[in-house]
C-alpha positions as CSV (number, residue, x, y, z in Angstrom):
1,M,-11.8,-8.5,-24.5
2,N,-9.5,-11.3,-23.4
3,E,-9.0,-10.7,-19.5
4,K,-5.9,-12.3,-20.0
5,V,-4.3,-10.2,-22.1
6,R,-5.2,-7.3,-20.2
7,D,-3.9,-8.8,-17.2
8,N,-0.9,-9.7,-18.6
9,I,-0.5,-6.0,-20.0
10,I,-0.8,-4.7,-16.3
11,E,1.4,-7.3,-14.9
12,V,4.1,-5.8,-17.6
13,A,3.4,-2.2,-17.0
14,R,3.6,-3.0,-13.5
15,E,6.8,-4.3,-13.6
16,T,8.1,-1.7,-16.1
17,F,6.7,1.1,-14.0
18,A,8.0,-0.1,-11.3
19,R,11.7,0.1,-12.9
20,Y,11.5,3.1,-14.9
21,G,8.4,5.5,-13.0
22,F,5.4,6.5,-14.0
23,R,6.8,9.7,-15.9
24,K,10.0,7.6,-18.0
25,T,7.9,4.7,-18.8
26,T,6.2,4.7,-22.8
27,M,3.8,3.3,-24.1
28,D,6.1,1.6,-26.9
29,E,7.9,0.0,-23.9
30,I,5.0,-1.6,-22.4
31,A,4.1,-3.0,-25.8
32,V,7.6,-4.0,-26.0
33,A,7.9,-5.6,-22.4
34,A,4.3,-7.6,-23.5
35,R,5.2,-8.4,-26.8
36,K,2.3,-6.4,-28.2
37,G,1.6,-4.3,-31.3
38,K,0.8,-0.4,-29.6
39,S,-2.3,-0.4,-31.0
40,S,-3.6,-3.9,-28.9
41,L,-2.5,-1.9,-25.8
42,Y,-4.6,0.8,-27.1
43,Y,-7.3,-1.9,-27.5
44,Y,-7.4,-2.4,-23.9
45,F,-6.4,1.0,-22.5
46,K,-7.0,4.3,-24.0
47,S,-3.5,6.2,-22.1
48,K,-0.8,5.0,-19.7
49,E,-2.1,6.6,-17.6
50,E,-5.1,4.4,-17.6
51,V,-2.9,1.7,-17.7
52,F,-1.2,3.0,-14.7
53,Q,-4.1,3.2,-12.6
54,A,-5.4,-0.7,-13.4
55,V,-1.4,-1.6,-12.1
56,V,-2.0,0.9,-9.4
57,E,-5.7,-0.2,-8.2
58,Q,-4.0,-4.0,-8.8
59,E,-1.5,-3.3,-6.4
60,A,-3.4,-1.9,-3.9
61,K,-6.1,-4.9,-4.1
62,F,-3.3,-7.2,-3.3
63,L,-1.6,-5.5,-0.6
64,F,-5.1,-5.1,1.4
65,A,-5.7,-8.9,0.6
66,Q,-2.3,-9.9,2.2
67,I,-2.9,-7.5,5.2
68,G,-6.4,-8.7,5.8
69,E,-5.2,-12.8,5.7
70,A,-2.1,-11.7,8.2
71,V,-5.0,-10.3,10.6
72,K,-7.4,-13.1,10.1
73,Q,-4.5,-15.2,11.0
74,K,-3.7,-13.5,14.3
75,E,-5.9,-14.5,17.9
76,T,-5.2,-11.2,19.7
77,A,-6.4,-7.8,18.8
78,R,-2.2,-6.7,19.9
79,D,-1.2,-9.5,16.9
80,K,-3.4,-7.9,14.6
81,L,-2.2,-5.0,15.3
82,T,1.1,-6.2,15.0
83,A,0.7,-8.2,11.8
84,Y,-0.7,-5.2,10.0
85,V,1.8,-2.9,11.0
86,L,5.0,-5.4,9.8
87,L,3.1,-6.5,6.9
88,R,2.0,-2.7,5.6
89,M,5.2,-1.3,6.1
90,K,7.2,-4.7,4.8
91,S,5.1,-4.5,1.4
92,F,5.9,-1.1,0.5
93,R,9.0,-2.7,-1.8
94,D,6.6,-4.7,-3.1
95,F,4.0,-2.7,-4.2
96,V,6.1,0.5,-5.6
97,N,3.4,1.6,-7.8
98,Y,0.9,2.0,-5.2
99,Y,3.4,3.4,-2.7
100,D,4.6,6.1,-5.9
101,A,1.2,7.3,-6.2
102,L,0.3,7.8,-2.9
103,K,3.9,9.9,-2.5
104,N,4.7,11.2,-5.7
105,D,3.9,15.1,-6.3
106,F,4.0,14.9,-9.8
107,L,1.6,12.0,-9.9
108,S,-1.1,13.7,-7.3
109,R,-1.8,15.9,-10.4
110,I,-3.1,13.0,-12.2
111,E,-7.1,13.5,-11.0
112,F,-7.7,9.4,-10.0
113,I,-4.8,9.4,-8.1
114,E,-6.1,11.9,-5.1
115,K,-9.2,9.3,-5.7
116,I,-6.8,6.0,-4.5
117,R,-5.4,8.3,-1.8
118,E,-8.4,9.4,-0.1
119,K,-9.5,5.5,-0.7
120,H,-6.4,4.2,0.8
121,D,-7.0,6.3,4.0
122,Q,-10.3,5.4,4.5
123,K,-9.7,2.0,3.8
124,E,-6.3,1.8,6.3
125,Q,-8.2,3.9,9.1
126,A,-11.2,1.4,9.0
127,S,-8.7,-1.3,9.3
128,I,-6.6,0.0,12.3
129,A,-10.0,1.1,13.9
130,Q,-11.5,-2.4,13.9
131,I,-8.4,-4.1,15.7
132,L,-8.7,-1.6,17.9
133,E,-12.4,-1.7,19.0
134,E,-11.8,-5.4,19.1
135,G,-9.0,-4.9,21.4
136,I,-11.4,-3.0,23.5
137,Q,-13.9,-4.9,23.5
138,N,-11.9,-7.9,24.5
139,G,-9.6,-5.7,27.3
140,E,-6.2,-5.9,25.7
141,F,-7.0,-2.3,25.4
142,R,-8.3,0.8,27.5
143,Q,-11.3,3.1,26.3
144,L,-10.0,5.6,23.6
145,N,-11.0,7.5,20.7
146,I,-10.4,4.9,18.3
147,Q,-10.9,7.6,15.3
148,L,-8.5,9.2,16.3
149,T,-6.4,6.7,17.4
150,A,-6.3,5.2,14.3
151,R,-6.2,8.3,12.6
152,T,-2.7,8.6,14.5
153,V,-1.4,5.1,13.9
154,V,-1.8,6.0,10.0
155,I,-0.1,9.2,10.6
156,A,3.0,7.5,12.5
157,L,3.3,5.0,9.8
158,R,3.5,7.6,6.7
159,G,6.1,9.0,8.5
160,L,8.5,6.4,9.2
161,E,7.7,5.4,5.4
162,E,10.5,8.1,3.5
163,P,13.2,7.5,6.5
164,Y,13.0,3.2,6.5
165,F,12.4,2.6,2.8
166,L,13.4,5.5,0.6
167,S,17.0,6.3,2.8
168,G,18.3,3.1,1.2
169,E,19.6,2.2,4.8
170,D,20.3,-1.6,5.4
171,I,17.9,-1.2,8.6
172,D,16.5,-4.1,10.8
173,I,12.8,-3.3,9.9
174,E,11.0,-6.3,11.6
175,K,13.0,-4.7,15.0
176,H,12.2,-1.3,14.2
177,L,9.0,-1.6,13.5
178,K,8.2,-4.1,16.6
179,D,9.7,-1.2,18.8
180,L,6.7,1.1,17.2
181,V,4.2,-1.7,17.8
182,H,5.4,-1.5,21.4
183,I,5.7,2.1,22.3
184,L,2.0,2.2,20.6
185,F,0.7,-0.6,23.0
186,H,3.1,0.8,26.0
187,G,4.1,4.5,25.7
188,I,7.6,5.5,26.8
189,S,7.7,4.4,30.4
190,N,9.0,1.1,31.9
């Protein structure tokens, strides 16, 4: 099996799924876009679902690698949490298929999607918990229930996804997210 060909198919499928969505994309369209025969696609993938799974897993890998790099470059836990939130929310448009898999009710009927959702939640909560733990240890954050706080942050971010990205409004996302992070750190008091 030629990994370069497989990777090319995944990249072409990524663009095709992002453009047309999972339901409307066909193996024929992916084959044409990849400049391969349909039989070549079936050599690498058994079904459209399997191609989509490879696309979603690749996007998840890229997303968490980017977030990890952004967080690693920051010194303080506050800056790390800010970088995490900003990159996570800004990446919504870059990883369309991944987020579609997490949000789309139709896709939730596909078996591997639920596993991806669970893995995403666990990874995201663990990443935020690690930042919170660091902040508590170095005195930036007060003692708190780390797991509950990490879960609450993830839920808050999920709640912001639709209003910010699916509404189509032209907003200053960075300012809004910095305000959110400020509220997380300081509450709403003066």
